[in-house]
C-alpha positions as CSV (number, residue, x, y, z in Angstrom):
1,M,98.5,88.4,115.0
2,K,97.5,86.5,117.5
3,Q,94.1,84.6,118.2
4,T,92.6,82.6,120.9
5,F,90.9,79.4,120.4
6,Y,88.8,76.6,122.4
7,K,89.1,72.8,121.3
8,M,86.2,71.4,122.5
9,H,84.5,67.9,121.2
10,G,81.4,66.3,121.5
11,I,82.2,63.2,122.2
12,G,84.9,63.1,119.6
13,N,83.8,64.9,117.0
14,D,86.1,67.8,117.9
15,Y,85.8,71.5,116.8
16,I,88.8,74.2,117.0
17,Y,86.1,77.3,118.2
18,F,86.9,81.2,118.3
19,D,85.3,83.9,120.1
20,C,83.6,86.2,117.1
21,F,81.4,88.3,119.0
22,E,83.5,91.0,118.3
23,G,83.9,90.9,114.3
24,E,84.5,87.8,112.2
25,I,87.7,86.2,111.4
26,G,88.9,87.0,108.0
27,D,89.1,83.9,105.2
28,P,87.8,81.3,108.3
29,S,87.5,78.5,104.9
30,A,91.7,79.1,104.9
31,L,92.2,78.6,108.6
32,A,89.7,75.9,108.4
33,R,91.9,74.0,106.6
34,K,95.4,75.3,108.1
35,L,94.5,74.8,111.3
36,S,92.4,71.6,111.2
37,D,95.8,68.8,110.2
38,R,96.0,66.9,112.9
39,H,99.6,66.5,112.0
40,R,101.4,70.2,111.5
41,S,98.8,72.0,113.1
42,V,96.3,72.2,116.5
43,G,93.6,68.8,114.7
44,G,90.6,68.9,114.3
45,D,87.2,67.8,112.7
46,G,87.0,71.8,111.2
47,I,86.2,74.8,113.3
48,I,83.7,76.6,114.5
49,L,83.4,80.6,114.9
50,V,81.2,81.6,117.3
51,L,79.2,85.1,117.0
52,K,76.6,87.6,118.3
53,S,73.7,87.2,116.8
54,D,70.5,89.4,116.4
55,V,67.5,86.5,117.3
56,A,69.0,84.8,119.5
57,D,72.3,83.7,122.0
58,G,74.8,83.6,119.9
59,K,75.5,82.2,116.9
60,M,77.4,79.6,114.8
61,R,79.3,79.3,111.7
62,M,80.9,75.8,110.5
63,F,83.4,74.8,108.4
64,N,84.8,71.7,107.7
65,A,88.4,70.6,107.6
66,D,88.8,70.7,103.9
67,G,87.0,74.1,104.0
68,S,83.9,73.9,103.4
69,E,81.1,76.1,104.9
70,G,78.3,73.9,107.0
71,K,74.8,74.6,107.4
72,M,74.8,72.5,110.7
73,C,76.8,70.6,113.2
74,G,75.2,69.0,116.2
75,N,77.8,67.7,118.4
76,G,79.4,71.2,117.7
77,I,76.8,73.0,118.7
78,R,76.3,71.2,122.1
79,C,80.4,72.9,122.4
80,V,78.6,76.3,121.4
81,G,75.8,75.9,124.0
82,K,79.3,74.7,126.6
83,F,81.0,78.2,125.4
84,L,78.0,80.5,125.7
85,Y,77.9,79.1,128.9
86,D,80.5,78.5,130.2
87,I,83.1,81.7,128.2
88,K,80.3,84.1,127.6
89,G,78.7,83.7,131.0
90,I,75.7,83.1,129.5
91,K,74.1,81.4,132.4
92,K,70.9,80.5,130.9
93,D,69.2,77.2,131.2
94,V,67.4,77.0,127.6
95,L,69.9,78.0,125.4
96,T,69.1,79.7,121.7
97,V,71.3,79.2,118.6
98,E,71.2,80.9,115.5
99,T,72.4,79.1,112.6
100,L,72.1,78.6,108.6
101,S,70.0,76.1,109.4
102,G,67.4,78.5,111.6
103,I,67.4,78.6,115.6
104,K,68.3,75.7,117.5
105,T,67.3,75.5,121.6
106,L,69.2,74.4,124.1
107,K,68.3,72.6,127.2
108,V,70.9,72.6,129.5
109,E,71.0,68.4,130.7
110,K,74.3,68.7,133.2
111,K,76.1,71.0,134.9
112,S,78.8,70.9,137.0
113,E,78.6,70.5,141.2
114,D,79.3,74.4,141.7
115,G,77.3,75.1,138.6
116,R,79.9,77.2,136.8
117,F,80.0,74.2,133.6
118,A,77.2,73.3,131.3
119,E,78.5,68.9,130.5
120,A,75.7,67.9,129.0
121,F,72.9,69.2,126.8
122,T,69.8,68.0,124.8
123,V,69.6,70.2,121.1
124,D,65.8,70.3,119.1
125,M,67.3,70.1,116.4
126,G,64.0,70.7,114.2
127,A,62.0,68.0,112.2
128,P,64.2,66.3,110.1
129,E,63.2,67.0,105.9
130,L,62.5,63.9,103.6
131,D,61.9,66.0,100.5
132,P,64.4,64.0,98.3
133,D,64.8,67.8,96.3
134,K,65.0,69.8,99.6
135,I,68.1,66.7,100.5
136,P,69.3,67.3,98.3
137,A,69.1,63.4,96.3
138,L,68.2,62.7,93.3
139,F,65.4,59.9,94.0
140,S,62.4,59.6,91.5
141,T,60.6,58.2,94.9
142,N,59.1,60.7,97.5
143,P,60.4,59.2,100.6
144,V,63.7,57.6,100.1
145,I,63.1,54.8,101.9
146,S,65.3,51.5,101.4
147,H,66.0,52.4,97.3
148,P,68.7,51.1,95.9
149,L,71.7,52.5,94.9
150,I,74.3,51.4,92.7
151,V,78.1,52.9,94.6
152,G,80.7,51.1,93.2
153,E,80.0,48.0,92.1
154,N,77.8,46.8,94.7
155,T,73.9,47.7,95.6
156,Y,73.1,49.0,98.6
157,R,70.2,50.3,99.8
158,V,69.6,53.5,101.1
159,T,67.1,56.0,102.9
160,C,68.0,59.5,102.6
161,V,67.4,62.6,104.9
162,S,68.5,65.4,106.1
163,M,68.9,67.0,109.0
164,G,70.1,71.6,107.9
165,N,72.2,69.0,106.0
166,P,72.0,65.8,103.8
167,H,72.4,62.1,104.8
168,C,71.9,58.6,103.2
169,V,71.6,55.8,105.3
170,V,72.8,52.2,105.3
171,F,71.8,49.3,107.7
172,G,73.4,46.4,107.6
173,G,76.0,44.1,109.5
174,D,78.9,45.4,111.5
175,P,79.7,48.4,110.3
176,D,83.7,47.7,111.7
177,E,83.9,45.5,108.8
178,I,83.7,48.3,106.3
179,D,86.9,48.8,104.5
180,L,85.1,53.4,105.3
181,E,88.3,54.9,103.5
182,E,87.0,53.0,100.3
183,I,83.4,53.3,100.3
184,G,82.5,57.1,102.1
185,P,84.6,59.1,99.4
186,L,82.1,57.4,96.7
187,F,79.4,57.6,98.7
188,E,80.1,61.3,98.9
189,H,80.6,62.3,95.4
190,H,77.7,59.8,94.0
191,P,76.1,61.8,91.5
192,A,72.9,61.1,92.9
193,F,74.1,64.3,95.3
194,P,74.4,67.1,93.6
195,A,75.3,68.9,97.4
196,R,78.0,65.8,97.8
197,V,76.7,63.7,101.5
198,N,76.9,62.4,104.4
199,T,76.9,58.3,104.9
200,E,75.8,56.6,107.8
201,F,76.2,52.9,108.1
202,V,74.2,51.1,111.2
203,Q,73.8,48.3,112.3
204,I,70.2,47.2,113.8
205,L,71.4,46.3,118.1
206,G,68.5,45.7,120.0
207,A,64.6,47.4,120.2
208,N,66.2,51.1,119.4
209,E,69.3,50.8,119.6
210,L,72.2,51.2,117.4
211,K,75.4,51.2,116.1
212,M,77.6,53.4,113.6
213,R,80.4,54.8,111.9
214,V,79.8,57.7,110.0
215,W,81.8,58.9,107.1
216,E,81.3,62.9,107.1
217,R,81.6,65.2,103.2
218,G,84.1,67.6,103.8
219,S,85.8,65.5,106.5
220,G,86.3,61.8,106.2
221,E,85.4,59.6,109.0
222,T,84.4,61.0,112.1
223,L,84.1,59.5,115.2
224,A,80.9,60.8,115.8
225,C,78.4,63.3,114.0
226,G,75.4,64.1,115.6
227,T,72.7,65.1,112.2
228,G,74.5,61.7,111.2
229,A,73.1,60.2,114.6
230,C,69.6,61.8,114.3
231,A,69.0,60.7,110.9
232,A,69.8,57.2,111.5
233,A,67.5,57.8,114.1
234,V,65.0,58.7,112.0
235,A,65.9,56.4,109.5
236,A,65.9,53.3,111.9
237,V,62.5,54.2,112.3
238,L,61.2,55.0,108.9
239,N,62.1,51.5,107.9
240,G,60.9,49.8,111.1
241,F,63.6,49.1,113.0
242,A,63.1,51.9,116.0
243,D,60.4,53.3,117.4
244,R,59.5,57.1,117.6
245,E,58.7,58.7,120.5
246,T,61.4,56.6,122.6
247,P,64.8,56.8,123.5
248,I,67.1,55.7,120.7
249,T,71.1,54.5,121.8
250,L,72.9,55.5,119.2
251,H,76.8,54.3,119.5
252,L,79.0,55.9,117.8
253,K,83.1,55.5,117.3
254,G,83.6,58.6,120.1
255,G,80.8,57.7,121.8
256,D,76.8,57.3,123.1
257,L,73.8,59.6,122.3
258,T,70.3,59.8,123.4
259,I,67.7,60.5,119.5
260,D,63.8,60.8,120.1
261,V,62.4,61.2,117.4
262,R,59.1,62.6,117.8
263,D,57.7,65.7,115.1
264,T,60.6,67.1,115.6
265,V,64.1,64.8,116.6
266,L,66.1,65.9,119.9
267,M,68.9,65.1,120.5
268,T,71.5,64.1,124.4
269,G,74.9,64.6,124.9
270,P,77.4,65.7,126.3
271,A,80.0,69.1,125.3
272,A,83.7,69.1,126.8
273,F,86.9,71.9,126.7
274,A,89.8,69.9,125.6
275,F,92.2,72.9,126.0
276,K,92.4,76.5,125.5
277,G,95.1,78.3,123.2
278,E,96.3,80.7,120.8
279,V,97.6,80.6,116.9
280,E,99.0,82.7,115.2
281,L,96.7,84.0,111.9
């Protein structure tokens, strides 16, 4: 059976999207593993199913490249907003999306000149979770801010945040100089993180300006991570490196995001369509 898919990305964080308004796809974990292969298949950081919702304009389920299901994806949810607006024809300036981390609200920030396509969104990502028991992260301090952690042969100072999924933020020098292929898996599978963890390596460039690389659990290094950018901005505020209630610019490998840390965290960034195709399931 052939199934139509839509390849979309948020600043290079790319997923394969399926219209599941008429019913879910069988075994999405296996499908994610198969289709995410960049050499032998469509290629992507995973797949996202867009479904009907009884409580919102749509519902998303996202599966990482290794087949594991994630609760939330910041770049992915902006593309879900674009999917609902562009493809499903839900022409609202404010959309709601049901996720495993709750219902998220998306405001259309930019449209095409003819108004047919949504091009950028601000997403209310909700309040950050700092309780290590709920992240989860096995530390005795609450919250975990600039706490020493031995990883491999080195000691890092880490700040732990959940944005619907667990994040470990490390501040230091230029992240481009890090051997992420070596250190990333050591963080991801560290015993301090029983559900594994996404790790952000962040450089302070100036007032409310950060540079970041990310290692995502289940996917490895990605060009961008929306929840990771939110976690990095929250961690920067907690450590005194950035200001609360002020737009913080995050420079990621795939592009820039703007994060505003308030009682909730607001993320603003683009959503882009790459191509449409069919795949044999």
